C-alpha positions as MATLAB code, in Angstrom:
seq = 'XXXXXXXXXXXXXXXXXXXXXXXXXXXXXXXXXXXXXXXXXXXXXXXXXXXXXXXXXXXXXXXXXXXXXXXXXXXXXXX';
ca = [
      -2.356   10.814  -18.694;
      -0.577   10.056  -15.391;
      -3.861    9.907  -13.480;
      -5.261    7.522  -16.088;
      -2.200    5.262  -15.794;
      -2.465    5.278  -11.994;
      -6.185    4.470  -12.120;
      -5.583    1.661  -14.602;
      -2.826    0.227  -12.432;
      -5.059    0.503   -9.374;
      -7.898   -1.306  -11.161;
      -5.491   -4.093  -12.106;
      -4.275   -4.345   -8.516;
      -7.825   -4.223   -7.157;
      -8.843   -7.117   -9.344;
      -6.243   -9.186   -7.507;
      -7.784   -8.356   -4.122;
      -5.739   -5.332   -3.106;
      -7.720   -3.143   -0.752;
      -8.527    0.454   -1.547;
      -6.037    1.721    1.038;
      -3.532    3.046   -1.493;
      -6.054    5.566   -2.769;
      -6.776    6.927    0.725;
      -5.107    9.914    2.361;
      -2.554    9.437    5.121;
      -5.026   10.983    7.569;
      -7.665    8.415    6.620;
      -5.191    5.549    6.914;
      -3.921    6.860   10.257;
      -7.446    7.094   11.647;
      -8.175    3.552   10.432;
      -5.027    2.342   12.191;
      -6.111    4.071   15.396;
      -9.570    2.474   15.194;
      -8.108   -0.945   14.450;
      -9.851   -1.151   11.075;
      -6.555   -2.069    9.424;
      -3.073   -3.042   10.575;
       0.218   -1.466    9.566;
       1.129   -4.764    7.914;
      -2.066   -4.700    5.838;
      -1.400   -1.121    4.723;
       2.187   -1.981    3.869;
       1.109   -5.056    1.906;
      -1.382   -2.951   -0.056;
       1.372   -0.469   -0.914;
       3.757   -3.255   -1.898;
       1.126   -4.762   -4.176;
       0.550   -1.335   -5.720;
       4.282   -0.959   -6.394;
       4.428   -4.473   -7.864;
       1.435   -3.807  -10.110;
       3.175   -0.777  -11.622;
       6.677   -2.253  -11.854;
       6.571   -2.093  -15.670;
       6.581    1.715  -15.442;
       9.987    1.711  -13.648;
       8.817    4.257  -11.077;
      11.117    2.985   -8.312;
      14.877    2.566   -8.455;
      15.069    0.340   -5.378;
      12.647   -1.318   -2.995;
      13.116   -3.008    0.384;
       9.798   -4.700    1.011;
      11.096   -7.009    3.747;
      12.358   -4.068    5.790;
       9.084   -2.212    5.251;
       7.169   -5.247    6.528;
       9.498   -5.570    9.546;
       8.797   -1.946   10.452;
       5.060   -2.473    9.958;
       5.100   -5.538   12.246;
       6.962   -3.555   14.903;
       4.409   -0.759   14.601;
       1.540   -3.230   15.014;
       3.195   -4.694   18.119;
       3.385   -1.219   19.686;
      -0.332   -0.603   19.092;
];
């Protein structure tokens, strides 16, 4: 059941243009960052959109998206 809910939420997010990054492994995402295929900000935005698309399930007690994006921007600047 949980996998079905996650897949349904991902399909809903994907229909709004969210990339497939949230379904990738950290190793895949890291390699894509190293190659320049994606930025830390793009990955963070994909994760934020995934969280937002599943908000109705109350899976997170607190979020700090602005701080996450600040850290992603700083990471991109170091690359």
